[in-house]
N, C-alpha and C positions, 0 to 999 in steps of 0.2 A: 504493500500500500504506500509506503514511503517512496519507493521507486516510481510508482504510478503518479503520485502527486508531484514528485520532483520532475518527472518527465513532462507532466502537464505544465508545471510552473516554469520549467526551463523554456518550453515552447511558448508559453504565455508571455514570459518576460522578454524573450527575443522578439516576439510579435510586438510587445509594447515599445521596446527600444527602437525597432524599425519604424513603427507608426509615429512615435514621438518625433522622429526626424522628418516625417512626411506631413504630419498634421499639426494643428495648433492646439494649445491648451483649451481654447474655447470649443473646438470640435469635440474633444473628450468630455468637456463639461456639459455640453448640450445633450449628448447621448447618456451621460451619467444621470442627468436629471430625469430622463424618461425611464432608465433602467431601475432607479431607486424606487419608483412607483410600481413598475412591473414586478420587481422582486418581492415587494410587499404583498401584492395581490396573488402571487404564485405560491405563497406559503402553504395553502391547503394542499397543493400537489405534493409538497414535501412533508406532509403531516405524519409520516411514519408508517404508512401502509406497508411498505416493503420491510421495515423493521419489525412490524407485527408478524409478517411471514417468517422472518429469520428467527424470532423468539418462539414461534409456535412449535410445539413438540412434534406434531405430525400433520402438517398442512395438506389438504386435499386439492384436487383440481378446482373445486368450487371456490376455495379460498383465493387461489391465484387469479382465476377469471373474474371473481367479484372485485378484487382490488384493481384489475385492469379496467373493468367497466366503470368503476367509480372514478378512476383517474380521467377517463375520457369525458364523463359527464361534468366533472369539476372543471376540466379544461374549457369546455364549451361555455359554461356559466361565467367563468372568470374572464374569458375573452370578451363576452358581452359587457361585463362590468367595466373592463378597461376602456372600451369604447365610450361608455357612459361618463366615466370620471375623467377622461382626458382633458376636457375643457377646464374644469375646476383645478386640476393638477397644474396645468399651464399657468393659470392665474396665480397659484401659490408661488411658482418659480419666477413669475414676472417675465415669462418667455413664451410668446405665442407659438413658436415653432414646435414646442413640446407636444402640442395637441395631436398633430398628425404623426409625430414620432412614436407616441405611445400607441396609437391605433395601428400603425404598421407593425411595431414590435410585439403587439398582442398576438400576432400569428405564432410567435415562439411558444406562448402558453398553450395554444390550441394544438400545435404539432407535438409538443412534449407529452401530452396526455396519451398518445398512442405508443409510447415506448414499450418494448416487449417486457412484460413482468417476469418472464423467465430469468432475466438477469439477476433477480434476487437470489437464485440458486447458487450463483458464484460466491456470494458472501456467506450464504448459509452453509455451504460445503467447504468454506475457507479456500476457495479457488481464486486467490487474489491475482494469480498470473493472468487469468482471463479478464479480470477487472482492469488490469494494467493495459492489456492489448486494446480493449474497448475504449477506454478513456483517452489513451494516447493517440490512437488513430483518429478519433473524433476531433481532438484538438489540432492535429496536423492539418486536417481538411479545413477547419475553421480558420487557422492562421493563413493558410494559402489563399483562401477566398478573400479574407480581409486585406491582405497585402496586395493582392492583384487589383482589387478595386481601389485601394488607396493610390496605387500608381496611376490608375486610369482617371479617377475622379479628383483625388487630392483633397477631400473634405470629409465631413461626418457621415456621408452616405456609405462610405466604405465600412465603417463600423457596423452600421445597420445590416448591410449585406452579409458581413461575417457572422453576426449573431444569428440571423435567420438561416443562412446556409449551413452553419455548423449544427444547429439543432435538427434540421432536416436530414443531414447526413447521419447524425447520431441515431435518430430513430430508425432509419433504413438499415444501418449496420447492426442494430440490436437484434434484428430478425435474421441476420446472416450469421452472427456469432453464436446464437443460442437457438436450438431447434424447437423450443416450445412455441406453440401457436395458440394464443388465447382466444376465447370465445366470450360473447356477451353472457353475463350471468349476474344475478342479484342475490342469490340465496345466502351468501356468507358475509354480506356487507356489514350487517349489524354487529356480528362478532368481531370483525376486523376493526371497526370504529371504536370499540371499547378501549383498546390500547391507543389507537390513533388520535382519539380525542385529546388525551393528555399530551401526546407528542405535538399535536397542532398548537396547543397552548404554549408548549416549550419553544416551538419554532417561531411563533409570533414574537414571543419575548426575546428570543435569540436574534431575530431580525432587527428588533428595536436596538438591541445591544450593538449589533454590527453596523447598522445604517443610520441610527438617530443623528450621529454627528454630521453625516452627509446631508440629511434632510435639513438640519439646522443651517449648514453652510449654504444649501440651495435656496433657503428663504431669503438670503441676502441679495439674490437676484443677479449674480454675476457668473456667467458661464466660465470665464477665465479663472475665477477663484474656485469654482466647483471643479474644474478640470485639474487645477494644481493640487487641490485637496484629494481628489479621487485617485490620481496617479501617484501622488506622494504617499497616500495610505497604502496603496497596492505595493509599492516598492518597499515600504518600511515593514509591513506586516507579513507579506507573502513568504519571505524566507523562513520565518519562524513557523507560521501557520502550516505551510506545505511540508515542513519537516516533522512537526510534532503531531498535529491533529490527525493525519492519516493513520499514524500508529495507534492512536487511541480509538479511532473508528474501527480499525481492524480487530481490536480487542473486544469490541461489543459482542460478537457472536461467541467468543471464547468465554467471556464472563457470563453470558447467558447460559452456557452449557454447564458451568460449575457453580451456578448461583446458590446451590444448597450446601456448598462446602465453604464454610466461613473462613477457615484458615487459609485455604488456597486463594480466596478472594482478597483477603488481607495482604498476603504476600505479593500477589499479582499487582494490586494497586500501588503498594509501596515501591515495587520494582519499576513500575511504569512511571511513578512520580520521580524516581531518581533519574531515569533517562530524560524525562521531560524537563526537569530543572537544569540538567547539564546542557542540553541543547538550547533551551529557551534563553537562558542567561547568556550563553556564548553568542548566539546568533542575534538576539535582540539588542544586546549591548554593543556587539560588534558593529551592527549596521548603524547604530547611533554615532559611534566613534568615527566612522568613515563616510558619513552622509554627504558632506560637502564634495569631496572628490568623486564619490560614486555617482552622484547626480550630474556633476560636471562632465565626467568621462562618458557615462552611459547614455544619459538623456540629452545632454547639450546645455549650453548656457541659458537658453530661453526658459529652462525649467529650474534655475537656481532659486527662484522664489519659493520652491517647495522644500528647500533644505531644512529650515527650522521645523517644518511639519514632519519631515522624515525622522529627525532626531527624537522628537517627542513621541511619535506614534510607534517607532521601533521599540522603545522601552515599554510602552503600553502593550504592544503585541506580545512581547516576551512574557510579561506578567499574566496576560490573558490566557496564553497557552497553558501556563501552570495551573491557573484556576479552572479552565474549561475541561480539563481531563477528568474532573469529578462527575460531569454530566453523563457520559456513557456508562460509567460504573453504576450510578444510581438507577438509570433507566433499564439497564440489562438485568439487574437483580430484583426488579419489581418495585422500586421506590420512585416511580416517575412523578408522583405527586410532590414529593420533597424536591426533586429536581425542578419541577415546574414552579414551585414557590420561590426557590432560590433565584431562578432565572427571571421571574416576574419582578422580584424586588430590585434586582440589578437593572432591569429595563426601566422601571419607574425612576430610579435614581439617575440613570443615564439621560433620560428625556429631560428631567428637571435641570440637570447640570449643563447639558450642551445648549439648550435653548436659553438658559440664563446667560451662558457665556456668549452666545451669538447676540444677545440683546445689549450686553454691556461692553463687549470687546470685539475682537475680529476673528479671523479664521484660526490663527494660532491659539487664541484663548479657548476655542472649541476643542482643539487637540489636547490642551492641558486639562480641560474638564474631563475628557475621556480617560486620560491617564489617572486622574484623581479617583474616579469611580472604580476603575479596575483595581487600584491599590487598596482601596477601602474594603472591597468585597472579596479580596483574596483569602483573608482569614475565614470568612463566612463559608467558602467552599470547603476548606479543611474541616470546619466544624460540622458541616452537613454530612460529610463522609464518616466522620468519627461517631455520628449518631447511629449508623447502621453497621459499622465494622469496628472491631476492637483495636482502634488505632489511637495511640497516645501522642501528646506533644513531643515526647522524646523520640518517637518513631519519625515524626515529621522533621524535627530538627536534624536528625541523623542524615536525612536525604538532602537537606537544604544548605547546610553550612559550608560544605566544601565548594559547591558551585559559586556561592556568594563570595567567598574569599578569593577564589580563582578569578572571578569577574573583576573584583577590585584590583587585583594584581595586573590583569590584562589591561584595564583602563590606564593605570599608571604608566605601564611600559609603552603602550601605543601612543599616548599623548607625549611622552618623552621623546620617542623616536620621530614622531610627526614633525616636531619643531626643528629637527636636524636635517631633514631631507630637502633637496632642492625643490624649487617651485615648478615641479613637473607633475601635474595631477595624476597622470596614469602611473608613473613610477612610484609616487608617494602612496597611492592607493594599494599597489601591489605589496609594498614594504609593510604598510600598516596591517594589511590582512595577514601576511605571513607572520609578523610579530605577534599578532593577537592569537593565532592558532597555536604557535609554539608555546607561548607563555601560558595560555589557559590550559592546554593539555598537560604541560609539565607540572603546573601547580596542582591540578586535580589529582594526578597520579601520585605526586609527592605527599599530599595530604592524606590520600587513601592509604599509602604505605605507612605513614606515621600513625594512622588510626588502627594499625594492625590488620589491614586488608579485610575489612568486613565484607560479607557477601552483599552484592548490590550491583548497580549499573556499572561502576568502575571495574568490578571483578569480571563481569560478563564482557566488557569492552576489551580488557587486557587479555582475557582468554581467547577471544576471537582474533585479536591482532597476533597473538603468539601462534595460533593455529594457522593463520594465513602465512605467517613468516616461515613456519615449518613446511607448509606445502610448497612455497616458492623455492626453498632450499632443495627439496626433493626433486622439483622439476629441473633445477639447474645442475643437479649432481651428475657427473660424467659416469658414475658407476651404475646407473640404472640399466637394467636389462631391457633391450629393445623388445617391443611388443610385436609379435608376428615374425 
């Protein structure tokens, strides 16, 4: 799943870097205004129906077909809703062009409802290799379509063509990669909605958590500011989110299978937390440290206005990934109500904070408001998990302190080296990244060794590295007996 998401993110980031050179921030901002509305309306389609199939002990054909039928019906209803609210949404953003943008992009919602529900089997059976193939090929076609039209049109229409074309290709490919052929059925809808109802509430709240800041920025009525915030947020948060969150998503079916084994769940969550902390602090803090040169080298000087946003949002993204890994654990083991309450409280706090920030400050103030809410709610996520699993503050501290100390050491060394490098952004970026990787890794392993090598993320990482080194030495050994 990490490989799939990084494959997607690598393609997506390359796509963004190319388009950033071809299009203007206002082009991205215009489409972002429409997509933030469409993403909100699309939440019922991602209301957890496929997760209900994954968690079901023995789903029948009726369950699969009912979920597929329900998705199509919801897609039709939501497409009509998008056409109806397009005008008021454009008024909210103070941008008349958003009206027809929403109505055109509503076709994405309609098309997506027809995706083959058989894909749920890949996650249910832990066939993440097939998930990888499906997701990456879909993104490849989306990127090719978008770049081709950007070269031809040179404006926001290329982004629209890529969104619709990618969704159409994805639905078609879902029937190629999986042999299941769904039929119209209604018999099991009620049973599936029992779980999906809570997932719908969680997804609504999660959407608010993810997009409330963009909605607040959009209310300022500037496509350029919206574009800078949207792309800056993507650049800042994507490296952490695409590394950490897919791993936690992959563990959902695993936790669902062992949900009656409390000790296995406890150990699994703490192991996952250790990995998440190591990666989130390294990537989030690292992106914040190199934000200026990264934006200058990758996106170009016309995007330098986004540098302060990238710094703040990168730190926020790292903390969010640590907090968010509690949600799949709670939902997998049957505590979706607790997960829903936690997500709802954070959504309410996020709405209040970002709209207050937009009213009294500017775009950067909104970014700081998002960071503040994430920081405040991080202990709440730990408390929620500790209510259902026997996890103590000592257990949590044991997974947190080494990455935190390593992150401080990394920041000190990168900032010290940064001031000594010549004013060549590309060279300075490469040196800063290399310094951060070496210092962070060395300090993590040193602290782990000084702590008498407790079992956890560091132990697994060291074991994998040693195994890989052993394999490499065997491959290079001249004494190997030739095969055949």
